[in-house]
N, C-alpha and C positions, 0 to 999 in steps of 0.2 A: 504494499500499499504505499502511495506517495503522500507525504505530509502536505497539508494545506496551510497556507498563511493568508492573512488579510480577510477581506469581506466574506461573509457567509453568503452562498449563492442565494439569489432572490427567488422566492417561489414564483413559479410561472414564467420566469424569464428564460428565454432560450439563449444559450451560450455556444459559440462556435469554438471548437478546440483548436488551439493555436500552439504548436510546439515551437520551442526556441532553445538556442544554445547561448550560454553566457560564460564570461571568463573572469576568474580571479587572477589577475596578472601581477606578479611579484617581481621587484628589482630592489636588491638591497633591503632596506627596511621599509619601502613604501609600495602602495598598490596604484596601478594605473586605472583610473575611472574615467567615465564620461559624464559630462554635464549637458543634460538636454534642456533647451530653453523653452521649447513648445511641445505640447499645448500647455503643460505646466512645468515650471522650472523644477528639475530634480537632478540629484546625482544617481548614477546607475552603474552597475557592472556593464562593461562593454559587451554587446551581443544583441541578439534579436531573433526574429522568426525564421524558421527553416522553410525555404520555398519548396513548392511541390516538386518531387524528384531529386531534391538536394539532400545530401547526408548531413547529419548533425555537425560533424567535424568541417566539412566544407562550409557550412553556414557559419560556424564559429570563426573560422579564418576571415570569411568575407565581411562579417558584421564587424568584428574587431577593427579590421582595416578601415571600413567605412567610418566608423565612429570615433577612431583614435589617430589614424594614419600610421599605426604601428603593425609590423608583421610579427607573428608568434611562433613559437616552437614547443614541442613536447606537451601538448595538451593531454590531461588525464582527468577523466570524469570522477568527481568527488561526491555526486549526489544529484537529487532532483526535488523539486517541489512544484505545487500547483497553486494557482490563485485565480480567483474570479474577479474580473475588473471590466469596467467600461473603457474602451480605447477611443477617445474623441477624435483622434487623427484619422481613424478609419470608420468612425460611426459604427462601432462593433462592440457587442458585449461578448467577452472572450473568456474561455477557460484556458489560461495560459499553463502549458506544461513546460517548466523551466529546467533544462539540464545544466547543471553547474560543473565547469571544468576549472582546474588549476593549470596555468600555462606560464610560460616565460616570454615576456616581450623580447624581441630580437633587435629590431631596427625601426626607427622612425623614418618612413619614406617621404612623409609630408604631413600636411594638416588633415583633419578629418574631411571627408568628402561628403558626408551626411549633413544636410543643412541643419542648423541650430545645435550642433554637438561641438563640444570643446573637451579636449583631452587634458587631464591633469593628474599629478601625482599627489598622493595623500597617505599620511601614516594609517595603518590599519585600524588603530584605536579610534581616529577621527572618522574614517570611513564607516565603521561599525555603528556609528551615531547618525551619520548624514545620509546614508543611502536611502533612497526614496520607498523601498518596499521592504517589508518584514523578512521575506525569504532571503533576499541579498544580505541583509544584516545578520541573519542567522548564520549563513555560510561563511561570512567574513569573521564573525565571532568565534565560530568553530576553528578556523584557521588560527586565530589569535591564541586560543587556548591550547592548541597543539604546539605553537611556537613557545608558549610560556613554559610548557612541560619539557620541551627539548633542552 
């Protein structure tokens, strides 16, 4: 069973299942996040929806590059969660199935190509507080607790 974070599904509301791949990107003591300015400003783990016929790993590489301008290597799946939400940019009620990967950023090729996104580095402790959804915060907090035990 996949853990659910966020809103409880609304009775009678139809949700479209939307799988996505998202990355916790570590370099030194910091994480690479994206800040999306629209429709609501929020910090996010880089990643996004998996297109029809696309593999989760191909989507992860594509989305991270679009949202941060960075290439990545060595992605390893660390978990998954789901959340029910309204996505105003698509006028869509979605059941998001979020696959979370741990990966290393390799090289910044340029700025984000995704409109309204800005890449930034942040300490994991700060990210665990500022990320815009509970599922992302959970996985960053898990990473922090593992680092503290190491």
